[in-house]
C-alpha positions in Angstrom: 0.0 0.0 0.0 2.8 2.4 0.9 4.5 1.6 -2.4 1.4 2.4 -4.3 1.0 5.8 -2.6 4.6 6.6 -3.4 4.0 5.8 -7.1 0.7 8.0 -7.1 2.7 10.8 -5.5 5.4 10.7 -8.2 2.9 10.8 -11.0 1.2 13.8 -9.5 4.6 15.5 -9.3 5.4 14.9 -12.9 2.0 16.2 -14.0 2.6 19.4 -12.1 6.1 19.9 -13.5 4.8 19.4 -17.1 2.0 21.9 -16.5 4.5 24.5 -15.3 6.7 24.2 -18.4 6.0 26.8 -21.2 4.2 25.4 -24.2 6.4 24.1 -27.1 6.2 25.9 -30.3 7.6 24.6 -33.6 10.5 26.6 -35.0 9.7 28.9 -37.9 11.9 30.6 -40.4 13.5 33.8 -39.3 11.8 36.9 -40.5 13.1 40.4 -40.4 11.0 43.4 -39.4 10.9 44.7 -42.9 9.3 41.4 -44.3 5.7 41.6 -44.9 3.4 39.2 -43.1 2.7 36.1 -45.2 -0.7 35.7 -46.8 -0.7 32.2 -45.3 1.8 30.0 -43.3 3.1 26.8 -44.7 0.5 24.7 -42.9 -2.5 26.5 -44.3 -1.9 27.0 -48.0 -5.1 28.1 -49.7 -7.2 25.7 -51.8 -5.6 25.6 -55.3 -8.3 25.2 -58.0 -7.3 23.7 -61.4 -9.8 24.5 -64.2 -9.9 23.3 -67.9 -9.2 26.0 -70.3 -10.3 24.1 -73.3 -8.4 23.7 -76.6 -5.5 26.3 -76.6 -3.1 25.2 -79.3 -2.5 27.8 -82.0 -0.2 28.4 -85.0 2.7 30.7 -84.0 1.9 32.9 -87.0 -1.5 33.7 -85.6 0.1 35.4 -82.7 1.6 38.3 -84.6 -0.7 41.2 -85.1 -1.0 43.2 -88.3 1.4 45.9 -87.4 4.1 43.5 -86.4 3.5 41.3 -89.5 3.7 44.3 -91.9 7.0 45.4 -90.2 8.5 41.9 -90.4 7.6 41.7 -94.1 9.4 44.9 -94.7 12.4 43.6 -92.8 12.5 40.4 -94.7 12.2 42.3 -98.0 15.2 44.4 -97.0 17.1 41.2 -96.2 16.3 39.7 -99.6 17.4 42.9 -101.4 20.8 42.6 -99.7 21.0 39.0 -100.9 20.3 40.1 -104.5 23.1 42.6 -104.5 25.4 39.7 -103.4 24.5 37.6 -106.4 27.5 38.7 -108.7 29.9 37.3 -106.2 28.1 34.0 -106.6 28.5 34.1 -110.4 32.2 34.8 -110.1 32.6 31.7 -108.0 30.7 29.5 -110.4 32.9 30.9 -113.3 35.9 28.9 -112.1 36.9 26.5 -114.9 36.5 22.8 -114.5 39.8 20.6 -114.1 41.0 19.1 -117.4 40.7 15.3 -117.4 44.2 13.4 -117.8 45.2 12.2 -121.3 46.6 8.6 -121.4 49.2 7.9 -124.0 48.8 4.6 -125.9 51.3 1.8 -125.3 52.8 3.7 -122.5 50.0 4.0 -119.8 46.7 2.2 -120.0 43.4 3.3 -118.5 43.3 2.5 -114.8 41.2 -0.4 -113.7 37.8 0.5 -112.7 37.1 -0.4 -109.1 33.4 -1.1 -108.4 32.5 -0.4 -104.8 29.4 -1.8 -103.3 26.7 0.7 -102.8 26.7 2.5 -99.5 23.6 2.6 -97.3 21.7 5.9 -97.4 22.3 7.6 -94.0 19.2 8.0 -91.9 18.9 11.7 -90.9 18.2 12.3 -87.3 14.5 13.0 -86.4 13.7 16.7 -86.3 13.9 18.2 -82.9 11.9 21.0 -81.1 13.1 24.4 -80.1 10.9 25.6 -77.3 10.7 29.0 -75.6 8.6 29.7 -72.4 7.4 33.2 -71.8 5.7 34.7 -68.8 3.3 37.7 -69.1 1.6 39.3 -66.0 -1.7 41.0 -66.0 -1.8 43.7 -64.9 1.7 44.0 -66.3 3.0 47.3 -64.6 1.4 47.7 -61.2 -1.1 45.6 -59.1 -3.2 46.6 -56.1 -2.7 45.2 -52.7 -5.0 42.3 -52.0 -5.9 42.1 -55.8 -5.4 39.1 -58.2 -2.3 38.9 -60.3 -2.6 36.5 -63.3 0.3 35.1 -65.1 0.0 33.8 -68.6 2.5 31.0 -69.4 3.2 30.8 -73.1 5.2 28.1 -74.7 6.4 28.3 -78.4 7.9 25.5 -80.5 9.9 27.2 -83.4 11.3 24.0 -84.9 9.8 21.3 -87.1 9.8 18.5 -84.5 7.3 17.9 -81.8 8.2 18.6 -78.1 6.8 15.5 -76.3 6.8 17.4 -72.9 7.7 20.7 -71.7 8.1 21.6 -68.0 8.1 25.2 -66.7 9.2 25.9 -63.1 7.6 29.1 -61.7 9.2 30.3 -58.5 7.4 32.8 -56.2 7.7 34.6 -52.9 5.0 33.5 -50.7 5.4 36.7 -48.6 4.2 38.6 -51.8 1.8 36.3 -53.5 0.0 32.9 -53.2 -1.3 30.8 -56.1 -5.1 30.2 -55.8 -6.2 28.9 -59.3 -5.1 27.8 -62.8 -6.5 27.3 -66.2 -4.8 25.1 -68.8 -5.7 22.8 -71.7 -6.2 19.5 -69.9 -7.0 17.6 -73.2 -3.5 18.5 -74.3 -2.0 17.3 -71.2 -1.3 20.7 -69.7 -1.7 21.1 -65.9 0.0 22.3 -62.6 1.9 19.1 -61.8 3.5 20.2 -58.5 2.8 23.0 -56.0 5.1 23.9 -53.0 5.2 27.0 -50.8 8.1 28.4 -53.0 7.4 27.3 -56.6 5.0 25.6 -58.9 5.6 23.3 -61.8 3.6 23.3 -65.0 3.7 20.5 -67.4 2.7 20.9 -71.0 1.8 17.9 -73.1 2.9 17.3 -76.8 3.5 20.6 -78.7 3.8 20.4 -82.5 6.4 22.2 -84.6 5.3 25.8 -85.4 2.7 25.7 -82.7 2.2 27.6 -79.3 0.0 27.1 -76.3 -0.6 29.0 -73.1 -2.3 28.8 -69.8 -3.0 31.0 -66.8 -2.2 30.9 -63.0 -3.9 33.3 -60.6 -2.2 34.6 -57.5 -3.5 36.6 -54.6 -1.4 39.6 -53.6 -0.6 40.2 -50.0 -2.7 43.1 -48.8 0.0 44.2 -46.3 2.7 44.9 -49.0 4.0 48.5 -49.3 4.0 50.7 -52.3 6.7 50.0 -55.0 7.3 46.5 -53.6 8.5 44.4 -56.6 6.9 41.1 -57.3 9.9 39.4 -58.9 9.3 36.5 -61.2 11.5 34.6 -63.7 10.7 31.1 -64.8 12.9 28.3 -66.2 12.0 25.5 -68.6 13.0 22.3 -70.2 11.6 20.1 -72.9 12.0 16.6 -74.4 11.8 15.5 -78.0 12.9 12.9 -80.5 16.4 14.4 -80.5 18.2 15.9 -77.5 15.7 18.1 -76.0 16.9 21.3 -74.2 16.3 23.9 -71.5 16.5 27.6 -70.9 15.4 30.6 -68.8 12.4 32.7 -69.4 11.9 36.5 -69.4 12.0 38.6 -66.3 8.5 39.9 -65.6 8.5 42.1 -62.5 5.3 44.0 -61.2 5.1 46.8 -58.8 2.6 46.9 -55.9 0.4 49.9 -55.4 -3.1 51.1 -54.6 -4.5 50.0 -58.0 -3.9 48.3 -61.2 -1.9 49.6 -64.2 -1.2 47.7 -67.3 0.1 47.9 -70.8 0.6 45.6 -73.8 4.3 46.2 -74.1 7.4 45.4 -72.2 9.5 48.2 -70.5 11.9 50.0 -72.9 13.8 53.3 -72.3 15.7 55.7 -74.6 18.5 58.1 -73.9 18.5 60.9 -74.8 14.8 61.4 -75.4 15.3 64.8 -77.2 18.3 65.6 -79.5 19.4 66.4 -83.1 19.2 63.9 -86.0 23.0 63.3 -85.7 22.8 62.4 -82.1 22.9 58.6 -81.3 20.1 57.2 -79.2 20.6 54.3 -77.0 17.6 52.0 -76.1 17.7 49.6 -73.3 15.4 46.8 -71.9 15.9 43.8 -69.5 12.6 42.1 -70.3 13.5 39.8 -73.1 14.3 36.1 -73.2 18.1 35.4 -72.7 19.9 35.0 -76.1 17.1 35.8 -78.3 17.5 38.1 -81.3 15.7 41.5 -80.8 14.9 43.4 -84.1 13.5 46.9 -84.5 11.4 49.1 -86.7 10.3 52.7 -86.6 6.7 54.0 -86.3 6.2 57.3 -88.2 3.3 59.4 -89.2 3.7 57.9 -92.7 3.7 54.3 -91.5 6.3 51.7 -90.5 10.0 52.3 -91.4 12.2 49.2 -91.3 15.6 49.5 -89.5 18.7 47.4 -89.6 19.2 47.8 -85.9 19.2 44.5 -84.1 21.0 42.7 -81.2 21.0 39.6 -79.1 19.8 39.7 -75.5 22.5 38.8 -73.0 22.2 35.8 -70.5 20.1 38.0 -68.3 17.6 39.1 -71.0 19.2 42.7 -71.4 19.6 44.3 -74.7 21.2 47.6 -75.8 20.3 49.1 -79.2 22.0 52.1 -80.7 20.3 54.2 -83.4 21.3 57.5 -85.1 18.3 59.0 -86.9 20.4 61.1 -89.4 17.7 60.9 -92.1 14.7 61.9 -90.0 13.0 65.3 -90.2 12.1 67.1 -86.9 9.2 65.4 -85.1 8.2 62.6 -82.6 9.0 59.0 -83.5 8.6 55.7 -81.8 11.0 52.8 -82.1 9.7 49.2 -81.6 11.9 46.4 -80.3 10.5 42.9 -80.9 11.9 39.7 -79.6 11.9 37.0 -82.3 11.5 34.1 -79.8 9.5 35.5 -77.0 7.3 37.6 -79.3 7.5 40.4 -76.6 7.4 43.9 -77.9 8.7 47.2 -76.3 8.1 50.7 -77.5 9.8 54.0 -76.8 9.2 57.5 -78.2 11.9 60.1 -78.9 12.0 63.6 -80.4 14.2 64.8 -83.3 14.8 68.6 -83.1 
C-alpha cells in the first residue's frame, strides 16, 4: 500500500512539472521586421483550383498582329534585297573553270582499272527536334493593387519542325508577396500544374507540334499588407524533351510593382536616352525584359507608317539588350522605335524627339 501511494505521488509531481513548463512551439523561419506578413503560413496554403481552359493550341503565325507582321515583311524584304546585291559574287565563284581530265598515251599508260564499290547505305537523318521557348506575361503588367489578383499567362512556343513531347516550366514565387489560388490550362492537351510547393509551382505541357504555341493561366492573390513599390519578382525556367536531345532555358524577367490600384500595358519596358536631340545624335535603347539569347529586331513607327531598321542585337544571358540608333535621315518630329523579340514575341516601344 505504501509503495502504491509513493507511485501515485510521483505521478502527480510529474504532471505538475509538465504543466509548469512553457508550451512548445515549432520553430519557424527567421523573418526580419521589414518582411511583410505572409498571406498564409506553410501549414494553411489556400485551396488551389485547377480548371480546364479548353483547346488552346495555335499556330505561331497567328500570334503576330497586323502591325508586327507588316514590319516583319518589310524587314525580310530588306534582307532579300541585300542577298540580290550579293548575287554577282556567286556568279564569279561559279565561273571557275573545271579541271582538265588526264590524257593517257597509248602503249605507255593504259586506263586505270575501274574499281566497283558496293553501294553505301543511305544515311538516315536524325529526327527533327523541337526548339521551345517559355514566356511569362503578367496581367496587370505594370502595377497591381494590394489584395488584388495577379494573373500570369504562361506561353510556350515551338519554333522548330519536330514535336516537343513534353515541356516543364518551373515558376518560383515569394509567398510573402503572392500565393497561387487557381489555374486554367488545356487538360485535353496534357497541360496542368503538376506540382505545387510553398516556393514554386511546376507546370507540365503535353505534346506541342512544330510551329505551334499554347498557353495557360495561373492566378495569385497579392498580400494586402505589402508597401507601395514592392517588386513582385518572377523569372521562370523551362526544359523540354523531343525525339532528338531536348533542351532547356530561362524565361523572361516579368516584375510587377505593388500599389493602390492596377496599371497595365501591352508592351514590355523600354527606355531611350536621350529622349530629345538632333538627328545626328545617337540614341541608346535599353530593356531587360527579353528572353536570354534571343534576337531583338527593331522598326520605326512614323506618321507615314512603318519604317524598317537594320538595328538588331541579341539579348545577353540576363535578357538585357542595348540598341544604338542615329536618326540622321529623319526630319524634326516625334517618332517611336519598336523592339521585338523574335523568340518571345514580346514587344517594347519608346518614343523620342528629333529637333
